[in-house]
C-alpha positions as YAML, in Angstrom:
chain: A
units: angstrom
residues:
- id: 1
  name: MET
  ca: [22.78, -15.76, -41.87]
- id: 2
  name: PHE
  ca: [24.76, -17.29, -44.68]
- id: 3
  name: GLY
  ca: [21.74, -16.86, -46.87]
- id: 4
  name: LEU
  ca: [19.70, -19.42, -45.01]
- id: 5
  name: SER
  ca: [16.24, -18.60, -44.22]
- id: 6
  name: ILE
  ca: [14.74, -19.64, -40.94]
- id: 7
  name: LEU
  ca: [11.37, -19.25, -42.47]
- id: 8
  name: ASN
  ca: [11.54, -22.52, -44.53]
- id: 9
  name: PRO
  ca: [13.04, -25.29, -42.29]
- id: 10
  name: TRP
  ca: [11.28, -28.05, -44.18]
- id: 11
  name: LYS
  ca: [13.15, -27.31, -47.37]
- id: 12
  name: TYR
  ca: [16.58, -27.79, -45.75]
- id: 13
  name: GLY
  ca: [15.46, -30.73, -43.64]
- id: 14
  name: THR
  ca: [14.30, -32.54, -46.74]
- id: 15
  name: ILE
  ca: [17.64, -31.91, -48.47]
- id: 16
  name: GLY
  ca: [19.46, -33.15, -45.33]
- id: 17
  name: ALA
  ca: [17.35, -36.19, -45.15]
- id: 18
  name: GLY
  ca: [17.93, -36.90, -48.85]
- id: 19
  name: ILE
  ca: [21.71, -36.59, -48.42]
- id: 20
  name: LEU
  ca: [21.51, -38.82, -45.36]
- id: 21
  name: LEU
  ca: [19.46, -41.37, -47.39]
- id: 22
  name: VAL
  ca: [22.01, -41.31, -50.24]
- id: 23
  name: LEU
  ca: [24.96, -41.78, -47.89]
- id: 24
  name: THR
  ca: [23.24, -44.68, -46.14]
- id: 25
  name: MET
  ca: [22.53, -46.35, -49.51]
- id: 26
  name: ALA
  ca: [26.16, -45.84, -50.62]
- id: 27
  name: TRP
  ca: [27.36, -47.26, -47.32]
- id: 28
  name: ALA
  ca: [25.04, -50.28, -47.68]
- id: 29
  name: LEU
  ca: [26.26, -50.92, -51.23]
- id: 30
  name: ARG
  ca: [29.84, -50.75, -50.04]
- id: 31
  name: LEU
  ca: [29.11, -53.26, -47.30]
- id: 32
  name: ASP
  ca: [27.37, -55.52, -49.80]
- id: 33
  name: SER
  ca: [30.43, -55.29, -52.04]
- id: 34
  name: LEU
  ca: [32.74, -56.14, -49.18]
- id: 35
  name: ARG
  ca: [30.53, -58.99, -48.11]
- id: 36
  name: GLY
  ca: [30.44, -60.39, -51.65]
- id: 37
  name: SER
  ca: [34.23, -60.18, -51.83]
- id: 38
  name: TRP
  ca: [34.53, -61.93, -48.48]
- id: 39
  name: GLU
  ca: [32.17, -64.72, -49.58]
- id: 40
  name: LYS
  ca: [34.27, -65.29, -52.77]
- id: 41
  name: LYS
  ca: [37.45, -65.42, -50.72]
- id: 42
  name: TYR
  ca: [35.82, -67.77, -48.25]
- id: 43
  name: ALA
  ca: [34.57, -70.09, -50.97]
- id: 44
  name: THR
  ca: [38.06, -70.16, -52.53]
- id: 45
  name: LEU
  ca: [39.76, -70.92, -49.19]
- id: 46
  name: ASP
  ca: [37.12, -73.58, -48.41]
- id: 47
  name: GLY
  ca: [37.89, -75.26, -51.75]
- id: 48
  name: GLN
  ca: [41.62, -75.15, -51.16]
- id: 49
  name: ALA
  ca: [41.15, -76.50, -47.64]
- id: 50
  name: GLN
  ca: [39.13, -79.38, -49.01]
- id: 51
  name: SER
  ca: [41.87, -80.08, -51.61]
- id: 52
  name: VAL
  ca: [44.52, -80.14, -48.91]
- id: 53
  name: LEU
  ca: [42.39, -82.38, -46.75]
- id: 54
  name: MET
  ca: [41.73, -84.92, -49.64]
- id: 55
  name: ALA
  ca: [45.47, -84.92, -50.63]
- id: 56
  name: THR
  ca: [46.51, -85.54, -47.06]
- id: 57
  name: ARG
  ca: [43.96, -88.31, -46.70]
- id: 58
  name: THR
  ca: [45.29, -89.93, -49.88]
- id: 59
  name: ALA
  ca: [48.93, -89.51, -48.87]
- id: 60
  name: THR
  ca: [48.38, -90.94, -45.39]
- id: 61
  name: ASP
  ca: [45.96, -93.68, -46.50]
- id: 62
  name: ASN
  ca: [43.54, -92.40, -43.81]
- id: 63
  name: PRO
  ca: [40.07, -91.78, -45.33]
- id: 64
  name: THR
  ca: [38.66, -90.60, -41.98]
- id: 65
  name: LEU
  ca: [41.26, -87.89, -41.31]
- id: 66
  name: ALA
  ca: [39.60, -84.71, -39.86]
- id: 67
  name: TRP
  ca: [40.70, -81.18, -40.78]
- id: 68
  name: LYS
  ca: [41.84, -80.47, -37.23]
- id: 69
  name: ASN
  ca: [44.44, -83.25, -37.44]
- id: 70
  name: VAL
  ca: [45.85, -82.29, -40.87]
- id: 71
  name: PRO
  ca: [48.77, -80.18, -39.50]
- id: 72
  name: ALA
  ca: [49.98, -83.02, -37.22]
- id: 73
  name: GLN
  ca: [49.55, -85.51, -40.07]
- id: 74
  name: ILE
  ca: [51.61, -83.32, -42.41]
- id: 75
  name: THR
  ca: [54.35, -82.96, -39.78]
- id: 76
  name: GLU
  ca: [54.37, -86.73, -39.36]
- id: 77
  name: LEU
  ca: [54.56, -87.13, -43.19]
- id: 78
  name: ALA
  ca: [57.57, -84.82, -43.25]
- id: 79
  name: SER
  ca: [59.26, -86.79, -40.49]
- id: 80
  name: SER
  ca: [58.55, -90.06, -42.29]
- id: 81
  name: ASN
  ca: [59.93, -88.58, -45.49]
- id: 82
  name: LEU
  ca: [63.16, -87.56, -43.77]
- id: 83
  name: THR
  ca: [63.50, -91.04, -42.29]
- id: 84
  name: LEU
  ca: [62.92, -92.63, -45.68]
- id: 85
  name: LYS
  ca: [65.50, -90.38, -47.34]
- id: 86
  name: SER
  ca: [67.95, -91.21, -44.60]
- id: 87
  name: SER
  ca: [67.33, -94.89, -45.07]
- id: 88
  name: ILE
  ca: [67.79, -94.57, -48.84]
- id: 89
  name: ASP
  ca: [71.10, -92.73, -48.33]
- id: 90
  name: THR
  ca: [72.25, -95.40, -45.93]
- id: 91
  name: ALA
  ca: [71.25, -98.17, -48.35]
- id: 92
  name: ASN
  ca: [73.01, -96.38, -51.22]
- id: 93
  name: GLY
  ca: [76.17, -96.10, -49.15]
- id: 94
  name: LYS
  ca: [76.08, -99.83, -48.38]
- id: 95
  name: VAL
  ca: [75.49, -100.67, -52.05]
- id: 96
  name: ALA
  ca: [78.49, -98.50, -52.98]
- id: 97
  name: ASP
  ca: [80.56, -100.31, -50.30]
- id: 98
  name: MET
  ca: [79.41, -103.65, -51.66]
- id: 99
  name: ASP
  ca: [80.30, -102.51, -55.21]
- id: 100
  name: ALA
  ca: [83.79, -101.53, -54.10]
- id: 101
  name: GLU
  ca: [84.29, -104.88, -52.30]
- id: 102
  name: THR
  ca: [83.01, -106.78, -55.33]
- id: 103
  name: LYS
  ca: [85.53, -105.02, -57.55]
- id: 104
  name: ARG
  ca: [88.25, -105.73, -54.99]
- id: 105
  name: LEU
  ca: [87.27, -109.46, -54.89]
- id: 106
  name: ILE
  ca: [87.14, -109.68, -58.69]
- id: 107
  name: ALA
  ca: [90.61, -108.20, -58.91]
- id: 108
  name: SER
  ca: [91.82, -110.57, -56.17]
- id: 109
  name: GLY
  ca: [90.18, -113.54, -58.05]
- id: 110
  name: LEU
  ca: [91.95, -112.57, -61.25]
- id: 111
  name: THR
  ca: [95.28, -112.39, -59.41]
- id: 112
  name: LEU
  ca: [94.70, -115.81, -57.89]
- id: 113
  name: ARG
  ca: [93.62, -117.28, -61.18]
- id: 114
  name: SER
  ca: [96.88, -116.06, -62.82]
- id: 115
  name: GLN
  ca: [98.87, -117.45, -59.90]
- id: 116
  name: LEU
  ca: [97.08, -120.78, -60.17]
- id: 117
  name: SER
  ca: [97.68, -120.86, -63.89]
- id: 118
  name: ALA
  ca: [101.42, -120.24, -63.33]
- id: 119
  name: ALA
  ca: [101.49, -122.90, -60.62]
- id: 120
  name: GLN
  ca: [99.68, -125.35, -62.88]
- id: 121
  name: ILE
  ca: [102.17, -124.73, -65.66]
- id: 122
  name: GLY
  ca: [105.04, -125.28, -63.21]
- id: 123
  name: ARG
  ca: [103.43, -128.41, -61.86]
- id: 124
  name: GLN
  ca: [102.85, -129.75, -65.36]
- id: 125
  name: GLY
  ca: [106.51, -129.01, -66.26]
- id: 126
  name: ALA
  ca: [107.67, -130.84, -63.14]
- id: 127
  name: LEU
  ca: [105.56, -133.80, -63.95]
- id: 128
  name: ASP
  ca: [106.92, -133.82, -67.52]
- id: 129
  name: ARG
  ca: [110.56, -133.70, -66.19]
- id: 130
  name: LEU
  ca: [109.79, -136.57, -63.67]
- id: 131
  name: LYS
  ca: [108.26, -138.62, -66.48]
- id: 132
  name: ALA
  ca: [111.34, -137.98, -68.60]
- id: 133
  name: MET
  ca: [113.61, -139.00, -65.68]
- id: 134
  name: SER
  ca: [111.73, -142.18, -65.06]
- id: 135
  name: ALA
  ca: [111.81, -143.32, -68.67]
- id: 136
  name: THR
  ca: [115.55, -144.22, -68.60]
- id: 137
  name: PRO
  ca: [116.03, -147.40, -66.54]
- id: 138
  name: GLY
  ca: [119.44, -147.98, -65.10]
- id: 139
  name: ASP
  ca: [121.50, -150.88, -63.78]
- id: 140
  name: ARG
  ca: [123.39, -151.65, -60.63]
- id: 141
  name: GLN
  ca: [126.45, -149.80, -61.60]
- id: 142
  name: ASN
  ca: [124.80, -146.42, -61.99]
- id: 143
  name: CYS
  ca: [122.70, -146.81, -58.83]
- id: 144
  name: PRO
  ca: [124.27, -143.72, -57.02]
- id: 145
  name: ALA
  ca: [123.59, -141.60, -60.09]
- id: 146
  name: MET
  ca: [119.95, -142.89, -60.16]
- id: 147
  name: LEU
  ca: [119.60, -142.11, -56.38]
- id: 148
  name: SER
  ca: [120.94, -138.61, -57.06]
- id: 149
  name: GLN
  ca: [118.42, -138.15, -59.89]
- id: 150
  name: ALA
  ca: [115.58, -139.50, -57.65]
- id: 151
  name: GLN
  ca: [116.63, -137.03, -54.97]
- id: 152
  name: ASP
  ca: [116.62, -134.19, -57.52]
- id: 153
  name: ALA
  ca: [113.15, -135.36, -58.78]
- id: 154
  name: LEU
  ca: [111.81, -135.35, -55.18]
- id: 155
  name: ASP
  ca: [113.29, -131.90, -54.56]
- id: 156
  name: LEU
  ca: [111.72, -130.75, -57.81]
- id: 157
  name: ALA
  ca: [108.33, -132.18, -56.79]
- id: 158
  name: TYR
  ca: [108.52, -130.67, -53.32]
- id: 159
  name: GLY
  ca: [109.58, -127.29, -54.71]
- id: 160
  name: SER
  ca: [106.69, -127.19, -57.19]
- id: 161
  name: GLY
  ca: [104.15, -128.14, -54.48]
- id: 162
  name: LEU
  ca: [103.26, -131.61, -55.63]
...
């Protein structure tokens, strides 16, 4: 049947055993290759995990941080970072408000300075006019005119804020 002889079973058994041995060795080599790839990947991931752990320890200033606590610590760092950014934004807003208030006060001070300067000039002019009025003495006959001039001088002094 199919050209196989029943008379020589050892010949075909040996060939079958040889094929089985070759397949077993190929399977073992494939497993060894997969295992070697897995070990390389594990070593890479282990190194990366150590890097993450060391960076987290440095960032949190916690040299005894364990790997199992790293996710919670990173979440806490993120929360702290958001709080810090919010605080910085609030502080920047307050600084901007203070800058606007400073500019407003400087402008108000310049306005007041110019008003003071104008008032000082008016006051000096009033003092000069009063000095000129007091320099001419009178006599009894022009007493009503002198009282009128004195009243005008007092009105001038009152009007200019003296």
